[in-house]
Backbone bond lengths (Angstrom), bond angles and torsions (degrees), N, CA, C in turn:
res aa  C-N    CA-C-N  psi(-1)  N-CA   C-N-CA  omega(-1)  CA-C   N-CA-C  phi
1 X - - - 1.589 - - 1.566 103.84 -
2 X 1.213 115.18 147.77 1.434 127.76 179.09 1.561 105.95 -103.37
3 X 1.287 120.57 150.30 1.469 124.64 166.86 1.467 110.36 -52.85
4 X 1.313 121.28 -31.75 1.500 123.73 -179.09 1.561 110.32 -67.13
5 X 1.223 121.66 -19.46 1.365 130.35 172.14 1.432 121.03 -71.40
6 X 1.404 110.67 -26.42 1.484 116.77 -175.58 1.484 114.74 -74.73
7 X 1.321 121.88 134.37 1.363 129.33 177.72 1.552 111.33 -56.84
8 X 1.258 117.61 -40.15 1.480 121.01 177.08 1.543 115.48 -57.69
9 X 1.410 109.66 -42.14 1.457 116.52 -177.98 1.535 109.36 -70.11
10 X 1.273 120.60 -39.87 1.508 128.71 -179.29 1.571 105.53 -62.96
11 X 1.334 118.10 -48.21 1.370 119.72 -176.62 1.565 110.46 -69.02
12 X 1.357 116.42 -38.49 1.493 122.75 178.28 1.530 105.75 -62.25
13 X 1.370 121.04 -39.48 1.462 119.05 -176.57 1.447 110.23 -67.77
14 X 1.373 118.75 -37.77 1.450 122.55 179.52 1.514 108.60 -65.44
15 X 1.320 115.93 -36.12 1.522 120.10 175.20 1.529 111.53 -61.70
16 X 1.314 113.98 -42.42 1.533 111.57 179.47 1.441 111.20 -66.88
17 X 1.373 122.37 -33.96 1.420 117.05 174.61 1.569 113.66 -66.47
18 X 1.348 115.96 -33.09 1.494 118.81 179.16 1.537 107.29 -65.97
19 X 1.295 118.40 -42.45 1.461 120.03 -174.02 1.573 108.36 -69.24
20 X 1.291 115.40 -42.37 1.466 115.24 176.82 1.549 112.64 -60.41
21 X 1.289 114.86 -41.35 1.524 116.72 178.97 1.478 112.14 -66.62
22 X 1.345 118.01 -39.86 1.428 124.96 -177.36 1.481 111.74 -64.33
23 X 1.403 117.05 -42.38 1.407 121.22 -167.35 1.598 109.86 -93.11
24 X 1.298 118.19 -1.72 1.473 118.41 178.34 1.590 112.30 -70.15
25 X 1.344 118.90 -17.55 1.431 121.57 179.56 1.522 110.16 -105.16
26 X 1.382 120.07 6.86 1.464 119.89 176.52 1.634 108.63 -66.48
27 X 1.240 112.73 159.35 1.560 118.54 -175.62 1.603 102.91 -60.74
28 X 1.355 106.87 145.05 1.452 116.78 178.81 1.561 113.11 -56.43
29 X 1.276 114.72 -32.25 1.554 113.90 -177.53 1.594 109.54 -77.69
30 X 1.334 115.91 0.28 1.454 114.67 171.08 1.503 114.43 -99.91
31 X 1.350 117.29 2.41 1.491 122.90 -174.98 1.590 109.79 -54.86
32 X 1.381 117.60 -41.80 1.406 116.03 177.15 1.525 115.74 -99.81
33 X 1.350 113.90 10.06 1.522 121.67 176.57 1.498 109.46 -109.49
34 X 1.213 114.61 -111.75 1.484 121.49 -171.21 1.472 115.05 -58.88
35 X 1.349 116.04 -43.87 1.452 124.94 177.86 1.581 108.82 -53.67
36 X 1.320 118.36 -51.51 1.384 124.82 -176.33 1.545 109.93 -66.61
37 X 1.301 118.31 -41.15 1.460 122.68 -177.05 1.565 107.45 -66.20
38 X 1.288 117.49 -47.56 1.418 121.17 177.52 1.507 116.42 -58.37
39 X 1.313 115.11 -43.67 1.466 121.90 175.11 1.574 109.54 -60.14
40 X 1.371 113.02 -52.01 1.468 114.76 -175.04 1.599 109.26 -62.42
41 X 1.264 116.68 -40.31 1.496 115.93 -177.54 1.474 111.79 -67.81
42 X 1.417 114.60 -34.11 1.518 120.50 179.99 1.591 106.84 -66.19
43 X 1.290 120.76 -51.67 1.518 131.80 -179.99 1.526 104.45 -53.18
44 X 1.336 115.36 -48.45 1.504 115.27 -174.23 1.553 116.13 -55.37
45 X 1.282 112.28 -33.87 1.505 118.55 -174.72 1.600 110.79 -58.36
46 X 1.314 118.73 -64.43 1.403 119.81 179.24 1.493 113.46 -63.19
47 X 1.359 118.50 -32.81 1.424 121.35 179.06 1.515 114.64 -62.49
48 X 1.447 113.33 -40.76 1.438 118.46 177.10 1.601 111.48 -68.93
49 X 1.300 114.42 -40.04 1.464 118.72 174.43 1.545 109.83 -51.28
50 X 1.330 112.65 -54.28 1.467 116.51 -175.34 1.552 109.77 -63.33
51 X 1.220 114.07 -47.16 1.549 118.12 -175.47 1.617 106.01 -61.80
52 X 1.274 118.86 -45.03 1.473 119.70 179.17 1.496 112.95 -61.93
53 X 1.322 117.15 -40.45 1.469 117.42 -176.09 1.569 103.83 -71.43
54 X 1.229 122.39 -32.04 1.441 123.93 -178.88 1.488 115.39 -72.48
55 X 1.327 118.05 -11.99 1.452 122.48 -177.07 1.560 106.50 -80.24
56 X 1.300 121.06 -15.01 1.458 121.73 173.00 1.533 115.02 69.43
57 X 1.372 120.42 16.86 1.409 116.64 174.17 1.506 104.41 -138.73
58 X 1.416 113.64 148.22 1.508 117.69 -174.84 1.554 107.55 -69.33
59 X 1.327 125.62 -29.25 1.364 124.51 178.27 1.537 114.73 -63.88
60 X 1.323 109.76 -49.48 1.520 117.89 177.70 1.481 109.68 -63.17
61 X 1.313 116.24 -41.99 1.433 118.56 -179.35 1.559 109.63 -60.95
62 X 1.264 115.70 -53.92 1.577 120.31 174.45 1.479 108.96 -46.86
63 X 1.251 121.24 -54.99 1.469 121.52 -178.65 1.454 114.28 -53.45
64 X 1.318 118.35 -49.45 1.477 122.70 177.24 1.462 111.14 -64.36
65 X 1.279 123.79 -33.04 1.417 126.75 177.69 1.523 108.06 -64.58
66 X 1.355 117.96 -42.81 1.394 123.30 -179.32 1.506 109.59 -69.52
67 X 1.260 120.63 -37.76 1.475 124.92 169.52 1.488 112.46 -56.29
68 X 1.317 115.86 -43.60 1.397 124.31 177.55 1.492 111.63 -59.84
69 X 1.370 112.68 -46.87 1.543 119.02 178.08 1.562 107.14 -63.01
70 X 1.270 123.25 -37.59 1.455 123.49 179.60 1.554 110.39 -61.87
71 X 1.367 112.28 -44.70 1.506 117.35 173.88 1.562 114.09 -56.40
72 X 1.416 111.38 -39.21 1.398 116.56 177.11 1.474 116.90 -62.95
73 X 1.302 112.52 -42.72 1.511 118.39 -178.22 1.566 104.10 -66.53
74 X 1.332 120.60 -43.67 1.399 123.74 178.31 1.500 108.50 -49.65
75 X 1.428 112.05 -55.25 1.474 116.73 -176.03 1.497 112.76 -60.45
76 X 1.368 117.59 -34.42 1.490 120.64 177.58 1.561 107.33 -61.75
77 X 1.229 118.80 -44.80 1.453 122.89 -179.29 1.493 108.83 -59.12
78 X 1.373 116.73 -51.73 1.447 121.14 -179.84 1.531 114.20 -58.94
79 X 1.383 119.15 -34.98 1.358 123.69 171.68 1.509 111.52 -59.54
80 X 1.226 115.92 -48.53 1.486 121.05 179.07 1.585 110.97 -56.77
81 X 1.353 111.30 -45.40 1.464 117.38 177.31 1.487 112.39 -59.47
82 X 1.317 117.64 -44.17 1.429 119.85 -178.85 1.591 113.51 -66.40
83 X 1.369 110.47 -33.23 1.440 116.27 172.96 1.531 110.72 -63.08
84 X 1.292 114.00 -50.88 1.496 117.40 -176.06 1.524 113.33 -62.24
85 X 1.409 114.81 -31.18 1.374 115.46 -177.86 1.683 111.82 -85.79
86 X 1.365 111.40 -2.78 1.471 114.77 174.83 1.519 111.00 90.35
87 X 1.278 119.15 7.59 1.500 122.59 -179.40 1.537 109.37 -82.13
88 X 1.277 114.63 -25.11 1.436 117.66 -173.06 1.568 106.93 -131.30
89 X 1.344 116.55 114.99 1.507 118.23 -177.73 1.504 110.38 -67.32
90 X 1.353 118.19 148.84 1.406 126.15 -177.15 1.441 113.26 -49.20
91 X 1.346 126.85 -45.47 1.430 125.92 178.93 1.520 111.25 -58.82
92 X 1.247 116.13 -44.71 1.484 120.33 -179.65 1.569 108.37 -67.79
93 X 1.287 118.74 -42.52 1.465 119.73 -176.30 1.548 104.03 -65.06
94 X 1.322 119.93 -44.82 1.449 123.44 179.50 1.447 115.48 -54.63
95 X 1.366 113.84 -45.36 1.465 122.16 -179.48 1.531 110.87 -63.22
96 X 1.308 119.51 -44.84 1.488 120.59 178.98 1.529 111.16 -72.18
97 X 1.288 116.39 -39.62 1.432 119.57 175.88 1.491 112.93 -56.32
98 X 1.399 115.38 -35.19 1.531 116.55 178.69 1.486 107.59 -68.90
99 X 1.189 119.58 -39.25 1.509 120.66 179.24 1.543 110.21 -65.76
100 X 1.356 116.63 -35.09 1.506 120.60 173.46 1.524 109.60 -62.50
101 X 1.285 117.26 -45.60 1.531 119.82 178.51 1.460 113.52 -56.46
102 X 1.418 115.88 -47.39 1.440 121.94 175.57 1.494 111.48 -57.44
103 X 1.224 116.43 -40.39 1.569 121.21 -178.07 1.441 108.29 -72.08
104 X 1.269 120.77 -36.93 1.507 124.40 -179.33 1.577 107.55 -64.06
105 X 1.296 114.43 -45.73 1.562 116.38 173.04 1.531 111.61 -50.74
106 X 1.284 111.44 -58.95 1.490 115.84 -175.35 1.514 112.46 -56.97
107 X 1.330 117.86 -44.80 1.457 119.58 -179.90 1.487 111.16 -66.51
108 X 1.349 116.84 -36.02 1.539 116.76 173.72 1.505 113.53 -57.25
109 X 1.387 111.07 -44.51 1.547 112.18 -178.24 1.491 111.55 -67.92
110 X 1.371 115.64 -33.79 1.545 118.16 -176.75 1.646 104.24 -68.64
111 X 1.267 119.25 -44.40 1.456 120.35 -173.73 1.488 108.21 -69.15
112 X 1.266 118.90 -38.53 1.488 124.11 -175.69 1.488 108.68 -66.52
113 X 1.288 115.87 -40.34 1.443 123.50 -177.35 1.615 106.82 -66.38
114 X 1.330 112.31 -45.59 1.525 116.39 179.81 1.511 112.42 -66.14
115 X 1.345 117.30 -42.78 1.444 120.27 -176.57 1.537 111.63 -70.47
116 X 1.362 113.12 -40.61 1.522 119.09 176.13 1.503 116.28 -70.03
117 X 1.348 113.97 -15.68 1.340 117.09 -176.47 1.540 112.69 73.85
118 X 1.343 117.06 17.64 1.397 125.66 174.08 1.537 116.11 -57.86
119 X 1.398 123.05 124.19 1.329 115.14 177.77 1.494 115.66 -59.35
120 X 1.267 122.19 131.18 1.381 123.87 -172.07 1.471 112.67 -157.27
121 X 1.333 118.55 117.59 1.562 120.91 -174.14 1.446 112.09 -59.31
122 X 1.384 118.44 -17.22 1.467 117.19 -174.59 1.638 107.24 -82.21
123 X 1.272 117.89 -13.90 1.475 121.49 -174.10 1.475 112.31 -90.22
124 X 1.404 115.87 142.73 1.431 114.71 174.86 1.610 114.48 -67.79
125 X 1.249 115.89 163.51 1.459 116.82 176.89 1.531 109.34 -96.11
126 X 1.360 111.43 154.66 1.446 110.52 178.46 1.562 107.85 -93.01
127 X 1.340 106.99 132.23 1.517 113.92 -175.60 1.492 112.01 -94.20
């Protein structure tokens, strides 16, 4: 199984697209501030899922999934900041936060399965 087959990676990739679309209209003076931070956090999520799956051990995978979850929480905070500053209207913020919540649930399940050693076809095998 490839990381591209993981639901978490697919949802995270959709989230990256959402974040890029939402931040393109942020003020120009935020290009190196909040815009860049949000994009980096979003890109970090599927990147860590892919890297962890590629490590071929449940422990490494769990660690990278937890790092991805940390980036997701960082992104959620940045979305709330953008909303408070008026850069992101509430309907848009709510929509992307809903995707974040969905991804959080999926990441939690992946990490739990890896940490608990639960047999799960989504997890890499230990070589």
